[in-house]
All heavy atoms as an XYZ file, in Angstrom:
924
protein
N       3.560    209.356    -56.096
C       3.760    210.138    -57.243
C       5.252    210.331    -57.498
O       6.099    210.463    -56.562
C       3.102    211.554    -57.110
C       1.645    211.594    -56.904
S       0.707    212.259    -58.259
C       1.462    213.671    -58.770
N       5.552    210.234    -58.752
C       7.033    210.245    -59.161
C       7.304    211.548    -60.052
O       6.559    211.831    -60.851
C       7.438    209.052    -60.028
C       8.839    209.005    -60.411
O       9.658    209.575    -59.729
N       9.098    208.264    -61.480
N       8.414    212.217    -59.584
C       8.679    213.433    -60.279
C      10.127    213.189    -60.983
O      11.087    212.827    -60.250
C       8.847    214.678    -59.267
C       9.218    215.948    -60.112
C       7.542    214.794    -58.523
N      10.129    213.370    -62.296
C      11.441    213.285    -63.009
C      11.955    214.681    -63.136
O      11.319    215.613    -63.605
C      11.178    212.665    -64.387
C      12.316    212.565    -65.361
C      13.466    211.731    -64.787
C      11.832    212.017    -66.690
N      13.236    214.810    -62.776
C      13.874    216.200    -62.629
C      15.182    216.248    -63.284
O      16.085    215.345    -63.044
C      14.051    216.594    -61.215
C      12.656    216.583    -60.408
C      14.651    218.002    -61.085
C      12.814    217.038    -58.963
N      15.374    217.160    -64.208
C      16.798    217.427    -64.782
C      17.454    218.408    -63.974
O      16.827    219.211    -63.193
C      16.674    217.959    -66.230
O      16.093    219.245    -66.175
C      15.826    217.098    -67.152
N      18.800    218.422    -63.975
C      19.581    219.495    -63.271
C      19.868    219.202    -61.879
O      20.254    220.045    -61.091
N      19.826    217.842    -61.454
C      20.107    217.490    -60.120
C      21.520    217.765    -59.631
O      21.859    217.586    -58.443
C      19.682    216.055    -59.823
C      18.187    215.918    -59.903
S      17.320    216.707    -58.564
C      17.760    215.590    -57.168
N      22.395    218.016    -60.563
C      23.815    218.329    -60.190
C      23.943    219.889    -60.052
O      25.073    220.347    -59.818
C      24.802    217.776    -61.138
C      24.912    216.295    -61.136
O      24.850    215.730    -60.055
N      25.100    215.728    -62.289
N      22.890    220.601    -60.180
C      22.932    222.033    -60.073
C      22.587    222.589    -58.790
O      22.699    221.915    -57.778
N      22.096    223.842    -58.738
C      21.761    224.506    -57.522
C      20.342    224.382    -57.191
O      19.876    224.075    -55.986
C      22.106    226.030    -57.685
O      23.596    226.083    -57.930
C      21.889    226.742    -56.320
N      19.442    224.610    -58.078
C      17.989    224.789    -57.903
C      17.289    223.342    -57.802
O      16.553    223.145    -56.852
C      17.305    225.513    -58.975
C      15.843    225.656    -58.770
C      17.936    226.993    -58.967
N      17.573    222.491    -58.726
C      16.862    221.213    -58.715
C      17.000    220.383    -57.444
O      16.003    219.845    -57.008
C      17.409    220.389    -59.910
N      18.197    220.303    -56.838
C      18.176    219.479    -55.585
C      17.290    220.054    -54.458
O      16.674    219.335    -53.676
C      19.724    219.506    -55.158
C      20.430    219.774    -56.411
C      19.536    220.695    -57.255
N      17.265    221.431    -54.334
C      16.391    221.985    -53.343
C      14.920    221.755    -53.734
O      14.168    221.410    -52.792
C      16.630    223.552    -53.245
C      15.680    224.250    -52.343
C      18.086    223.844    -52.907
N      14.574    221.931    -54.929
C      13.197    221.542    -55.381
C      12.864    220.089    -55.112
O      11.780    219.752    -54.673
C      12.990    221.893    -56.847
C      11.613    221.714    -57.435
C      10.621    222.636    -56.665
C      11.651    222.109    -58.897
N      13.819    219.215    -55.373
C      13.601    217.804    -55.153
C      13.354    217.513    -53.641
O      12.539    216.752    -53.281
C      14.816    216.897    -55.591
N      14.109    218.241    -52.740
C      13.870    218.054    -51.293
C      12.442    218.533    -50.888
O      11.803    217.935    -49.999
C      14.899    218.892    -50.521
C      16.222    218.287    -50.557
O      16.382    217.025    -50.858
O      17.239    219.028    -50.242
N      11.993    219.633    -51.597
C      10.606    220.093    -51.247
C       9.591    218.946    -51.623
O       8.644    218.646    -50.876
C      10.247    221.391    -51.983
C       8.820    221.702    -51.857
C      11.172    222.532    -51.460
N       9.849    218.378    -52.853
C       8.894    217.354    -53.181
C       8.963    216.080    -52.327
O       7.971    215.515    -51.947
C       9.162    216.965    -54.677
C       8.500    217.766    -55.706
C       9.108    218.865    -56.340
C       7.113    217.583    -56.009
C       8.355    219.611    -57.231
C       6.411    218.328    -56.889
C       7.081    219.400    -57.544
N      10.151    215.748    -51.970
C      10.362    214.608    -50.982
C       9.651    214.932    -49.703
O       9.036    213.973    -49.127
C      11.945    214.406    -50.776
C      12.563    213.667    -51.819
C      14.026    213.255    -51.408
N      14.795    212.846    -52.556
C      15.646    213.551    -53.209
N      15.971    214.837    -52.754
N      16.247    213.145    -54.259
N       9.639    216.134    -49.249
C       8.955    216.440    -47.947
C       7.488    216.326    -48.038
O       6.811    216.144    -47.090
C       9.328    217.834    -47.494
O       8.690    218.832    -48.312
N       7.018    216.188    -49.404
C       5.662    215.948    -49.525
C       5.354    214.516    -50.059
O       4.293    214.315    -50.650
C       5.119    216.975    -50.560
C       4.997    218.399    -49.983
N       4.028    218.895    -49.232
C       5.938    219.532    -50.139
C       4.262    220.124    -48.872
N       5.315    220.482    -49.380
N       6.345    213.744    -49.761
C       6.211    212.294    -50.049
C       6.224    211.886    -51.542
O       5.601    210.857    -51.825
C       5.061    211.664    -49.325
C       5.047    212.062    -47.908
N       5.996    211.526    -46.952
C       4.245    212.860    -47.124
C       5.716    212.038    -45.754
N       4.733    212.928    -45.809
N       6.752    212.650    -52.346
C       6.962    212.340    -53.823
C       8.219    211.507    -53.983
O       9.269    211.739    -53.160
C       7.133    213.558    -54.632
C       5.761    214.293    -54.932
C       5.261    215.192    -53.949
C       5.092    214.198    -56.111
C       4.055    215.870    -54.187
C       3.942    214.903    -56.328
C       3.508    215.776    -55.411
O       2.276    216.383    -55.591
N       8.193    210.574    -54.902
C       9.487    209.912    -55.243
C      10.151    210.772    -56.380
O       9.534    211.364    -57.171
C       9.135    208.515    -55.848
C       8.519    207.680    -54.840
O       9.001    207.586    -53.649
O       7.599    206.909    -55.229
N      11.495    210.849    -56.249
C      12.288    211.588    -57.217
C      13.091    210.751    -58.098
O      13.807    209.852    -57.622
C      13.177    212.570    -56.459
C      12.337    213.548    -55.527
C      14.046    213.446    -57.392
C      11.320    214.434    -56.209
N      13.003    210.925    -59.423
C      13.935    210.346    -60.315
C      14.832    211.413    -61.022
O      14.158    212.432    -61.557
C      13.183    209.528    -61.412
O      12.360    208.552    -60.809
C      14.161    208.908    -62.375
N      16.075    211.258    -60.889
C      16.981    212.271    -61.541
C      17.290    211.875    -62.914
O      17.548    210.710    -63.199
C      18.240    212.399    -60.708
N      17.322    212.835    -63.836
C      17.712    212.566    -65.243
C      19.218    212.761    -65.280
O      19.783    213.884    -65.245
C      17.141    213.551    -66.260
C      17.384    213.189    -67.597
C      18.579    213.134    -68.311
C      16.408    212.905    -68.629
N      18.346    212.778    -69.576
C      17.004    212.606    -69.817
C      14.966    212.762    -68.587
C      16.367    212.241    -70.939
C      14.322    212.445    -69.683
C      14.967    212.097    -70.923
N      19.954    211.646    -65.232
C      21.438    211.749    -65.223
C      21.929    211.679    -66.634
O      21.872    210.612    -67.299
C      22.093    210.519    -64.360
C      23.522    210.504    -64.324
O      24.174    211.299    -65.045
O      23.940    209.807    -63.415
N      22.400    212.838    -67.133
C      22.801    212.848    -68.565
C      24.007    212.042    -68.820
O      24.310    211.744    -70.008
C      22.955    214.307    -68.985
C      24.150    215.018    -68.333
C      24.381    216.424    -68.882
N      23.300    217.306    -68.381
C      22.930    218.342    -69.033
N      23.545    218.755    -70.087
N      21.987    219.183    -68.455
N      24.758    211.573    -67.798
C      25.843    210.745    -68.051
C      25.403    209.233    -68.371
O      26.153    208.435    -68.862
C      26.851    210.731    -66.847
O      26.249    210.121    -65.748
N      24.173    208.950    -68.092
C      23.593    207.671    -68.224
C      22.453    207.638    -69.335
O      22.398    206.783    -70.100
C      22.931    207.149    -66.887
C      22.224    205.791    -67.114
C      23.970    207.143    -65.737
N      21.633    208.738    -69.356
C      20.513    208.790    -70.231
C      20.855    209.977    -71.247
O      21.035    211.096    -70.829
C      19.247    209.024    -69.526
C      18.123    209.126    -70.538
C      18.896    208.013    -68.492
N      20.758    209.667    -72.498
C      21.013    210.615    -73.573
C      20.073    211.761    -73.555
O      18.928    211.734    -73.053
C      20.876    209.925    -74.957
O      20.981    210.904    -75.951
N      20.647    212.956    -73.882
C      19.725    214.119    -74.064
C      19.656    214.536    -75.498
O      19.083    215.550    -75.801
C      20.366    215.380    -73.253
O      21.766    215.619    -73.781
C      20.527    215.004    -71.716
N      20.160    213.710    -76.337
C      20.079    213.983    -77.806
C      19.436    212.861    -78.589
O      18.943    213.136    -79.724
C      21.540    214.208    -78.366
O      22.283    213.016    -78.172
C      22.212    215.393    -77.765
N      19.345    211.687    -78.163
C      18.718    210.553    -78.796
C      17.234    210.467    -78.293
O      16.965    209.943    -77.189
C      19.482    209.274    -78.591
C      18.914    208.012    -79.313
O      17.691    208.018    -79.624
O      19.789    207.153    -79.661
N      16.363    210.932    -79.174
C      14.955    211.029    -78.728
C      14.351    209.615    -78.360
O      13.547    209.463    -77.528
C      14.110    211.734    -79.675
O      14.097    211.121    -80.969
N      14.854    208.539    -79.128
C      14.294    207.250    -78.817
C      14.735    206.768    -77.425
O      13.994    206.127    -76.668
C      14.836    206.262    -79.884
N      15.956    207.072    -77.053
C      16.491    206.746    -75.716
C      15.722    207.563    -74.630
O      15.317    206.998    -73.579
C      18.050    206.920    -75.633
C      18.521    206.835    -74.151
C      18.710    205.935    -76.534
N      15.508    208.844    -74.969
C      14.827    209.688    -74.032
C      13.380    209.156    -73.876
O      12.864    209.074    -72.736
C      14.768    211.153    -74.572
C      16.122    211.734    -74.642
S      16.174    213.290    -75.581
C      15.224    214.349    -74.611
N      12.775    208.787    -74.893
C      11.357    208.323    -74.875
C      11.306    207.010    -74.026
O      10.427    206.903    -73.257
C      10.829    208.100    -76.301
C       9.382    207.708    -76.387
C       8.959    207.750    -77.881
O       9.628    208.105    -78.684
O       7.769    207.229    -78.046
N      12.242    206.136    -74.316
C      12.218    204.847    -73.561
C      12.428    205.078    -72.115
O      11.844    204.384    -71.228
C      13.316    203.921    -74.167
N      13.243    206.034    -71.763
C      13.458    206.319    -70.304
C      12.311    206.883    -69.658
O      11.857    206.389    -68.636
C      14.646    207.300    -70.156
C      15.003    207.742    -68.843
C      15.477    206.841    -67.778
C      14.851    209.159    -68.346
C      15.785    207.238    -66.488
C      15.140    209.470    -67.092
C      15.562    208.564    -66.177
N      11.622    207.817    -70.285
C      10.450    208.368    -69.778
C       9.316    207.338    -69.608
O       8.636    207.261    -68.577
C       9.927    209.619    -70.611
C      10.898    210.734    -70.458
C       8.478    209.959    -70.182
C      10.607    211.909    -71.350
N       9.162    206.473    -70.622
C       8.212    205.341    -70.525
C       8.556    204.378    -69.414
O       7.642    203.839    -68.771
C       8.093    204.698    -71.899
C       7.458    205.526    -72.910
O       6.739    206.566    -72.611
O       7.558    205.201    -74.143
N       9.717    204.104    -69.170
C      10.198    203.196    -68.107
C       9.933    203.821    -66.731
O       9.431    203.256    -65.824
C      11.659    202.893    -68.217
C      12.091    201.832    -67.141
C      13.510    201.350    -67.422
N      14.524    202.328    -67.409
C      15.054    202.988    -66.384
N      14.661    202.667    -65.101
N      15.953    203.899    -66.448
N      10.242    205.121    -66.587
C      10.186    205.865    -65.297
C       8.693    206.141    -64.934
O       8.293    206.146    -63.825
C      10.984    207.101    -65.298
C      10.733    208.042    -64.114
C      12.487    206.815    -65.357
N       7.848    206.462    -65.999
C       6.503    206.793    -65.764
C       6.248    207.914    -64.887
O       5.576    207.788    -63.839
C       5.651    205.527    -65.271
C       5.560    204.393    -66.328
C       4.634    204.740    -67.451
O       3.516    205.100    -67.224
N       5.053    204.634    -68.642
N       6.886    209.087    -65.069
C       6.669    210.185    -64.197
C       5.275    210.820    -64.141
O       4.607    210.772    -65.234
C       7.814    211.184    -64.684
C       7.886    210.950    -66.066
C       7.709    209.446    -66.162
N       4.929    211.361    -62.995
C       3.625    212.031    -62.943
C       3.903    213.474    -63.303
O       2.976    214.200    -63.645
C       3.107    211.904    -61.492
C       2.752    210.390    -61.176
O       1.816    209.895    -61.869
O       3.461    209.891    -60.379
N       5.138    213.996    -63.010
C       5.578    215.287    -63.397
C       6.986    215.300    -64.038
O       7.739    214.514    -63.552
C       5.633    216.264    -62.167
C       4.334    216.373    -61.214
C       4.664    216.989    -59.900
C       3.243    217.124    -61.972
N       7.211    216.199    -64.891
C       8.515    216.299    -65.496
C       9.029    217.709    -65.336
O       8.377    218.690    -65.873
C       8.593    215.901    -66.938
C       9.948    215.493    -67.458
C       9.828    214.698    -68.713
C      10.865    216.661    -67.763
N      10.069    217.958    -64.611
C      10.552    219.314    -64.356
C      11.975    219.427    -64.945
O      12.909    218.759    -64.583
C      10.749    219.502    -62.840
C       9.535    219.183    -61.929
C       9.799    219.415    -60.551
C       8.268    219.906    -62.455
N      12.023    220.308    -66.061
C      13.287    220.532    -66.708
C      13.979    221.813    -66.040
O      13.712    222.948    -66.438
C      13.078    220.802    -68.187
C      14.374    221.014    -68.911
N      15.525    220.325    -68.641
C      14.584    221.660    -70.051
C      16.416    220.612    -69.553
N      15.870    221.447    -70.438
N      14.804    221.516    -65.063
C      15.500    222.634    -64.310
C      16.939    222.762    -64.813
O      17.508    223.804    -64.678
C      15.486    222.212    -62.763
C      14.092    221.883    -62.302
C      16.026    223.353    -61.949
C      13.080    222.893    -62.446
N      17.484    221.737    -65.377
C      18.908    221.712    -65.800
C      19.044    222.480    -67.212
O      18.188    222.995    -67.866
N      20.370    222.512    -67.496
C      20.806    223.202    -68.771
C      20.737    222.011    -69.842
O      20.570    220.854    -69.458
C      22.211    223.770    -68.652
C      22.267    224.867    -67.626
S      21.356    226.439    -68.304
C      22.493    226.907    -69.542
N      21.062    222.353    -71.008
C      21.103    221.444    -72.171
C      20.870    222.198    -73.377
O      20.572    223.412    -73.348
N      20.778    221.550    -74.473
C      20.499    222.178    -75.731
C      19.022    222.609    -75.767
O      18.147    222.022    -75.017
C      20.778    221.234    -76.888
O      19.870    220.109    -76.892
C      22.234    220.763    -76.937
N      18.681    223.522    -76.647
C      17.397    223.909    -76.913
C      16.530    222.716    -77.310
O      15.296    222.571    -76.994
C      17.249    225.078    -77.734
N      17.134    221.872    -78.143
C      16.493    220.717    -78.688
C      16.128    219.688    -77.492
O      15.142    218.953    -77.651
C      17.344    220.005    -79.730
C      17.551    220.820    -80.953
C      18.447    222.018    -80.859
O      19.334    221.986    -79.957
O      18.404    222.901    -81.770
N      17.027    219.582    -76.470
C      16.672    218.715    -75.374
C      15.390    219.216    -74.681
O      14.469    218.490    -74.396
C      17.873    218.773    -74.357
C      17.660    218.050    -72.973
C      17.046    216.732    -73.011
C      18.157    218.491    -71.890
C      16.919    216.015    -71.814
C      18.063    217.800    -70.675
C      17.479    216.522    -70.683
N      15.279    220.586    -74.497
C      14.111    221.199    -73.859
C      12.833    220.859    -74.716
O      11.774    220.493    -74.231
C      14.243    222.629    -73.628
N      13.056    221.059    -75.992
C      11.997    220.850    -76.939
C      11.413    219.448    -76.896
O      10.278    219.202    -76.839
C      12.331    221.212    -78.346
C      11.318    220.954    -79.384
C      11.727    221.298    -80.800
O      12.928    221.128    -81.116
O      10.888    221.644    -81.608
N      12.385    218.391    -76.913
C      12.019    217.051    -76.910
C      11.361    216.716    -75.596
O      10.307    215.962    -75.599
C      13.213    216.098    -77.071
O      13.853    216.515    -78.364
C      12.924    214.704    -77.116
N      11.806    217.180    -74.492
C      11.109    216.920    -73.174
C       9.705    217.509    -73.219
O       8.779    216.706    -72.728
C      11.949    217.579    -72.068
C      13.260    216.917    -71.711
C      13.951    217.649    -70.629
C      13.107    215.421    -71.329
N       9.543    218.642    -73.670
C       8.234    219.216    -73.739
C       7.286    218.398    -74.616
O       6.145    218.081    -74.262
C       8.290    220.653    -74.229
N       7.813    217.994    -75.818
C       6.990    217.218    -76.780
C       6.616    215.858    -76.118
O       5.429    215.443    -76.211
C       7.750    216.958    -78.041
C       6.949    216.141    -79.098
C       7.738    215.886    -80.317
N       9.001    215.245    -80.145
C       9.238    213.933    -79.931
N       8.202    213.064    -79.805
N      10.482    213.491    -79.834
N       7.625    215.129    -75.539
C       7.314    213.794    -75.024
C       6.339    213.944    -73.760
O       5.477    213.106    -73.601
C       8.649    213.132    -74.509
C       9.561    212.793    -75.653
C      10.948    212.288    -75.198
C       8.885    211.728    -76.577
N       6.453    214.972    -72.997
C       5.523    215.243    -71.916
C       4.175    215.483    -72.448
O       3.111    214.860    -71.901
C       6.035    216.434    -71.072
O       7.255    216.198    -70.483
N       4.094    216.259    -73.417
C       2.721    216.567    -73.970
C       2.121    215.318    -74.588
O       0.859    215.041    -74.356
C       2.910    217.629    -75.110
C       1.625    217.903    -75.825
C       0.666    218.726    -75.243
C       1.293    217.376    -77.152
C      -0.554    219.017    -75.936
C       0.198    217.647    -77.746
C      -0.780    218.451    -77.231
N       2.854    214.485    -75.224
C       2.326    213.310    -75.862
C       1.771    212.309    -74.840
O       0.944    211.505    -75.119
C       3.374    212.727    -76.791
C       3.712    213.372    -78.057
C       4.950    212.854    -78.750
O       5.628    211.908    -78.283
O       5.255    213.394    -79.810
N       2.411    212.364    -73.681
C       2.038    211.465    -72.577
C       1.153    212.137    -71.512
O       0.876    211.421    -70.444
C       3.388    210.941    -71.903
C       4.090    209.940    -72.794
C       5.474    209.792    -72.509
N       6.105    208.802    -73.457
C       6.403    209.108    -74.706
N       6.048    210.222    -75.267
N       6.891    208.128    -75.520
N       0.710    213.304    -71.796
C      -0.154    214.045    -70.825
C       0.504    214.139    -69.504
O      -0.091    214.040    -68.420
C      -1.494    213.383    -70.718
C      -2.471    214.331    -70.169
O      -2.398    215.585    -70.301
N      -3.457    213.791    -69.473
N       1.887    214.336    -69.410
C       2.665    214.586    -68.193
C       2.841    216.107    -67.955
O       3.434    216.774    -68.914
C       4.046    213.963    -68.287
C       3.899    212.414    -68.468
C       4.803    214.219    -67.022
C       5.247    211.690    -68.928
N       2.379    216.728    -66.877
C       2.644    218.118    -66.621
C       4.122    218.364    -66.717
O       4.957    217.561    -66.126
C       2.045    218.298    -65.217
C       1.035    217.295    -65.055
C       1.552    216.018    -65.867
N       4.479    219.484    -67.409
C       5.884    219.832    -67.673
C       6.243    221.132    -67.269
O       5.361    222.138    -67.359
C       6.143    219.698    -69.214
C       7.505    220.040    -69.673
C       8.507    219.233    -69.444
C       7.751    221.276    -70.327
C       9.847    219.637    -69.816
C       8.945    221.609    -70.724
C       9.984    220.744    -70.546
N       7.308    221.340    -66.461
C       7.749    222.623    -65.969
C       9.176    222.876    -66.621
O      10.047    222.065    -66.462
C       7.807    222.653    -64.527
C       8.489    223.983    -63.939
C       7.492    225.145    -64.092
C       9.012    223.764    -62.515
N       9.303    224.062    -67.321
C      10.618    224.547    -67.845
C      10.983    225.689    -66.996
O      10.195    226.622    -66.863
C      10.472    224.851    -69.299
C      11.767    225.517    -69.756
C      12.943    224.846    -69.896
C      11.798    226.870    -70.086
C      14.115    225.484    -70.409
C      12.888    227.484    -70.577
C      14.096    226.785    -70.665
N      12.251    225.712    -66.472
C      12.676    226.895    -65.755
C      13.491    227.760    -66.624
O      14.534    227.359    -67.227
C      13.539    226.374    -64.494
O      12.856    225.553    -63.811
C      14.035    227.571    -63.777
N      13.031    228.997    -66.699
C      13.736    229.929    -67.568
C      14.408    231.016    -66.713
O      14.788    230.703    -65.567
C      12.728    230.590    -68.559
O      13.408    231.313    -69.555
N      14.379    232.183    -67.199
C      15.155    233.287    -66.470
C      14.682    234.628    -66.867
O      14.162    234.837    -67.983
C      16.719    233.161    -66.675
O      17.327    234.247    -66.075
C      17.022    233.180    -68.212
N      14.804    235.673    -66.054
C      14.502    237.044    -66.399
C      15.437    237.574    -67.468
O      15.222    238.562    -68.065
C      14.572    237.910    -65.152
N      16.603    236.804    -67.724
C      17.560    237.210    -68.681
C      17.037    237.099    -70.159
O      17.746    237.654    -71.090
C      18.776    236.335    -68.668
O      19.476    236.538    -67.335
N      15.826    236.571    -70.301
C      15.295    236.601    -71.676
C      14.813    237.992    -72.051
O      14.619    238.274    -73.208
C      14.026    235.717    -71.808
C      14.438    234.281    -71.538
C      12.883    236.080    -70.914
N      14.823    238.961    -71.073
C      14.512    240.375    -71.361
C      15.875    241.115    -71.485
O      16.737    240.856    -70.740
C      13.615    240.991    -70.162
C      12.300    240.262    -70.103
C      12.011    239.308    -69.204
C      11.226    240.637    -70.962
C      10.789    238.609    -69.126
C      10.007    240.030    -70.947
C       9.758    239.097    -69.986
O       8.602    238.393    -69.960
N      15.843    242.113    -72.303
C      17.008    242.959    -72.400
C      17.048    243.900    -71.141
O      16.108    244.096    -70.427
C      16.855    243.841    -73.650
O      15.909    244.832    -73.538
N      18.161    244.521    -71.029
C      18.424    245.455    -69.919
C      17.495    246.616    -70.002
O      17.136    247.274    -69.058
C      19.841    245.986    -69.896
C      20.843    244.867    -69.411
O      20.413    243.933    -68.813
O      22.052    245.027    -69.799
N      17.015    246.978    -71.236
C      16.117    248.052    -71.497
C      14.745    247.756    -71.007
O      13.822    248.611    -70.896
C      16.171    248.614    -72.889
C      17.406    249.252    -73.200
C      18.608    248.331    -73.458
O      18.401    247.177    -74.011
O      19.715    248.668    -72.994
N      14.305    246.448    -71.026
C      12.988    245.997    -70.656
C      12.922    245.815    -69.117
O      13.301    244.868    -68.568
C      12.704    244.682    -71.320
C      12.662    244.789    -72.837
C      12.296    243.424    -73.472
O      13.086    242.565    -73.327
N      11.102    243.341    -74.072
N      12.458    246.857    -68.453
C      12.292    246.933    -67.081
C      11.018    246.190    -66.558
O       9.954    246.376    -67.161
C      12.399    248.382    -66.440
C      13.604    249.096    -66.831
C      14.859    248.473    -66.298
C      16.079    249.304    -66.726
N      17.262    248.522    -66.564
N      11.045    245.445    -65.525
C       9.970    244.687    -65.006
C       9.089    245.628    -64.054
O       9.437    246.744    -63.872
N       7.883    245.191    -63.695
C       7.414    243.831    -63.832
C       7.058    243.607    -65.343
O       6.672    244.576    -65.962
C       6.264    243.754    -62.946
C       5.812    245.155    -62.666
C       7.034    246.029    -62.849
N       7.176    242.389    -65.723
C       6.990    242.074    -67.099
C       5.635    241.512    -67.348
O       5.196    240.551    -66.789
C       8.037    241.093    -67.646
C       9.318    241.571    -67.520
N       9.899    242.588    -68.275
C      10.419    241.189    -66.747
C      11.126    242.834    -67.984
N      11.450    242.013    -67.021
N       4.814    242.157    -68.229
C       3.552    241.751    -68.582
C       3.725    240.496    -69.637
O       4.677    240.644    -70.411
C       2.838    242.939    -69.266
C       1.379    242.589    -69.692
O       1.256    241.921    -70.767
O       0.539    242.934    -68.899
N       2.804    239.476    -69.604
C       2.892    238.458    -70.583
C       2.869    238.903    -72.034
O       3.324    238.214    -72.881
C       1.691    237.564    -70.190
C       1.437    237.885    -68.786
C       1.766    239.298    -68.600
N       2.316    240.113    -72.272
C       2.240    240.556    -73.698
C       3.515    241.090    -74.142
O       3.693    241.331    -75.340
C       1.086    241.614    -73.815
N       4.480    241.439    -73.277
C       5.751    241.961    -73.620
C       6.632    240.848    -74.264
O       6.921    239.836    -73.631
C       6.494    242.578    -72.420
C       5.692    243.712    -71.808
C       7.859    243.088    -72.904
C       5.334    244.872    -72.743
N       7.148    241.041    -75.438
C       8.034    240.100    -76.117
C       9.390    240.243    -75.610
O       9.957    241.313    -75.698
C       7.836    240.259    -77.640
C       8.909    239.197    -78.378
C       6.525    240.065    -78.196
N       9.988    239.139    -75.000
C      11.394    239.213    -74.467
C      12.329    239.580    -75.667
O      12.116    239.117    -76.800
C      11.561    237.856    -73.874
C      10.267    237.334    -73.617
C       9.344    237.864    -74.629
N      13.309    240.354    -75.388
C      14.284    240.804    -76.365
C      15.670    240.760    -75.820
O      16.383    241.712    -75.787
C      13.995    242.186    -76.831
N      16.082    239.526    -75.361
C      17.426    239.268    -74.830
C      18.464    239.659    -75.923
O      18.334    239.412    -77.037
C      17.614    237.823    -74.513
N      19.568    240.290    -75.337
C      20.611    240.667    -76.203
C      21.957    239.889    -75.967
O      22.844    239.922    -76.796
C      20.943    242.183    -76.054
O      21.235    242.476    -74.659
C      19.811    243.056    -76.563
N      21.868    239.102    -74.861
C      23.114    238.335    -74.557
C      22.826    236.878    -74.923
O      21.749    236.383    -75.125
C      23.402    238.414    -73.046
C      22.331    237.794    -72.129
O      21.339    238.570    -71.875
O      22.474    236.689    -71.871
N      23.887    236.113    -75.002
C      23.801    234.698    -75.465
C      22.947    233.828    -74.553
O      22.134    233.029    -74.989
C      25.267    234.092    -75.538
C      25.284    232.796    -76.262
C      26.759    232.311    -76.539
O      27.608    233.233    -76.756
O      27.012    231.100    -76.419
N      23.104    233.901    -73.262
C      22.381    233.162    -72.326
C      20.912    233.382    -72.405
O      20.029    232.434    -72.456
C      22.866    233.350    -70.891
C      22.014    232.633    -69.838
C      22.167    231.193    -69.784
C      21.245    233.253    -68.907
C      21.473    230.488    -68.823
C      20.526    232.550    -68.031
C      20.626    231.169    -67.937
O      19.882    230.452    -66.964
N      20.574    234.712    -72.441
C      19.143    235.090    -72.532
C      18.510    234.631    -73.833
O      17.369    234.156    -73.875
N      19.225    234.683    -74.939
C      18.781    234.180    -76.277
C      18.535    232.776    -76.227
O      17.661    232.222    -76.847
C      19.768    234.651    -77.347
N      19.493    231.994    -75.615
C      19.396    230.545    -75.494
C      18.107    230.230    -74.736
O      17.312    229.331    -75.163
C      20.645    229.978    -74.745
C      20.440    228.691    -74.074
C      20.177    227.507    -74.651
C      20.412    228.714    -72.596
C      19.941    226.345    -73.948
C      20.139    227.553    -71.839
C      19.909    226.381    -72.569
O      19.699    225.254    -71.928
N      17.900    230.838    -73.546
C      16.703    230.496    -72.781
C      15.407    230.933    -73.574
O      14.454    230.176    -73.374
C      16.769    231.256    -71.367
C      17.698    230.537    -70.399
C      17.165    229.214    -70.007
C      17.790    228.761    -68.698
N      17.087    227.492    -68.252
N      15.430    231.954    -74.229
C      14.268    232.380    -75.039
C      13.999    231.402    -76.133
O      12.850    230.998    -76.379
C      14.481    233.727    -75.662
C      13.377    234.305    -76.444
C      12.169    234.504    -75.559
N      11.059    234.923    -76.415
C       9.772    234.420    -76.316
N       9.478    233.587    -75.445
N       8.874    234.901    -77.121
N      15.048    230.880    -76.777
C      14.821    229.870    -77.766
C      14.227    228.631    -77.123
O      13.257    227.965    -77.711
C      16.159    229.523    -78.417
O      16.694    230.587    -79.117
C      16.035    228.292    -79.448
N      14.671    228.160    -75.977
C      14.077    227.084    -75.299
C      12.633    227.332    -74.951
O      11.767    226.423    -75.202
C      14.827    226.795    -73.876
S      16.365    226.123    -74.049
N      12.239    228.545    -74.500
C      10.863    228.866    -74.234
C      10.018    228.677    -75.578
O       8.949    228.234    -75.460
C      10.750    230.285    -73.711
C      11.224    230.531    -72.358
C      11.045    231.965    -71.946
O      10.574    232.817    -72.757
O      11.494    232.254    -70.827
N      10.549    229.253    -76.569
C       9.810    229.178    -77.869
C       9.562    227.829    -78.400
O       8.466    227.520    -78.771
C      10.605    230.088    -78.863
C       9.896    230.254    -80.223
C      10.642    231.004    -81.251
N      11.979    230.573    -81.391
C      12.513    229.514    -82.058
N      11.606    228.752    -82.630
N      13.736    229.236    -82.117
N      10.622    227.010    -78.242
C      10.492    225.659    -78.717
C       9.626    224.811    -77.801
O       8.846    224.010    -78.265
C      11.879    224.939    -78.769
C      12.831    225.518    -79.789
C      14.134    224.890    -79.760
C      12.218    225.397    -81.262
């Protein structure tokens, strides 16, 4: 099984990759210096070449990058994981958070992550 993972230069993705490797998964990193995060045709060709069984979007990028990854995964029936943050909730929204509670981030990072979730 092959797992395609964004964010391999970050903190969380390499640890997650190690966990998958320990379970005998092959890991393919999405290297944004090599593969575009804005050209959907290039992104689509890369995913089709790699043929991942799972796509994990752990890295940062534009909200449109997250949206395109989710769409391409859906179209190919590839399970997709997007990593968000509790920062989508405002300081006034105390957890635990029920799924029915609409996040109301007031800071830029939380708003960005919420937009990614929505898209």
